[in-house]
Each structure stands twice: as structure tokens, then as C-alpha cells.
C-alpha positions as CSV (number, residue, x, y, z in Angstrom):
1,M,7.7,-21.9,-6.2
2,S,4.6,-23.7,-5.6
3,Y,1.7,-22.1,-3.5
4,T,-1.3,-23.5,-2.0
5,L,-4.0,-20.8,-2.0
6,P,-7.8,-20.9,-0.8
7,P,-10.0,-21.1,-4.2
8,D,-11.1,-17.6,-4.0
9,L,-7.4,-16.2,-4.1
10,E,-6.3,-18.7,-6.6
11,R,-9.2,-17.4,-8.8
12,L,-7.8,-14.0,-8.2
13,V,-4.2,-14.8,-9.1
14,R,-5.5,-16.6,-12.3
15,E,-7.6,-13.4,-13.4
16,E,-4.4,-11.1,-12.8
17,L,-2.2,-13.7,-14.9
18,A,-4.9,-13.7,-17.6
19,T,-4.3,-9.7,-18.1
20,G,-0.7,-10.6,-19.6
21,I,0.7,-8.0,-17.2
22,Y,2.3,-10.7,-15.2
23,A,4.2,-13.6,-16.2
24,S,4.0,-16.0,-13.3
25,E,2.2,-16.4,-9.9
26,D,5.2,-15.4,-8.4
27,E,5.2,-11.9,-10.1
28,V,1.3,-11.7,-8.9
29,L,2.3,-12.5,-5.5
30,M,5.3,-10.2,-5.3
31,E,3.2,-7.2,-6.5
32,A,0.6,-8.0,-4.1
33,M,3.2,-8.0,-1.2
34,R,4.5,-4.8,-2.5
35,A,1.3,-3.2,-2.5
36,L,0.4,-4.5,0.9
37,R,3.7,-2.9,2.3
38,E,2.7,0.4,0.6
39,R,-0.8,0.2,2.2
40,D,0.6,-0.6,5.5
41,E,3.2,2.4,5.3
42,A,0.4,4.8,4.3
43,V,-1.6,3.8,7.1
44,A,1.0,4.2,9.5
45,G,1.5,7.5,8.3
46,I,-2.0,8.4,8.7
47,Q,-2.1,7.2,12.2
48,E,1.2,9.5,13.1
49,G,-0.8,12.4,11.5
50,L,-3.8,11.8,13.6
51,A,-1.5,11.1,16.8
52,D,0.2,14.4,16.1
53,L,-3.3,16.3,15.6
54,E,-4.7,14.7,18.7
55,S,-1.6,15.6,20.8
56,A,-1.5,19.5,19.3
57,R,1.7,18.8,17.4
58,V,0.6,20.6,14.4
59,R,0.5,24.1,13.2
60,P,-2.1,25.7,10.9
61,L,-0.9,25.9,7.4
62,N,-1.0,29.7,7.1
63,A,1.5,29.8,10.3
64,V,4.1,27.7,8.0
65,D,6.6,29.5,6.0
66,I,6.9,27.8,2.6
67,V,9.4,28.5,0.1
68,L,8.8,27.4,-3.4
69,E,11.9,27.4,-5.9
């Protein structure tokens, strides 16, 4: 697949290719998209936790029974 990227992104892709970790532009871009998805999921989780905190839908840790096996 062929991509037209702005020069600064093209440089970043080339730098990643130069590390030898990735064999192609496709691999670099797939990894970037995976990382972006993980970041978005983490941000959503943080936002959900903050909303729970603001809505008092949380309990202090010492009020939770934890069973470790």
C-alpha cells in the first residue's frame, strides 16, 4: 500500500524502519494504529473512573473485601 504522508510523519516512519524492528511502512503504521487504539481505550477508562469518582460511585479501598488466592 502506498501512503502520502506529511514530511514530518514520513521522517518518523523512516526512523522506525531504520531501527530494523519493522520490515515495512505497513508494519510501522499498523503498530502506530494499535498504540493509538490502546491509548484511546486507556483514556476512556480514566474518564470513566473520573466520572465514577465525581458521581460518588466509588468506595474506599479499605471498604472492599479482597480475596487473594
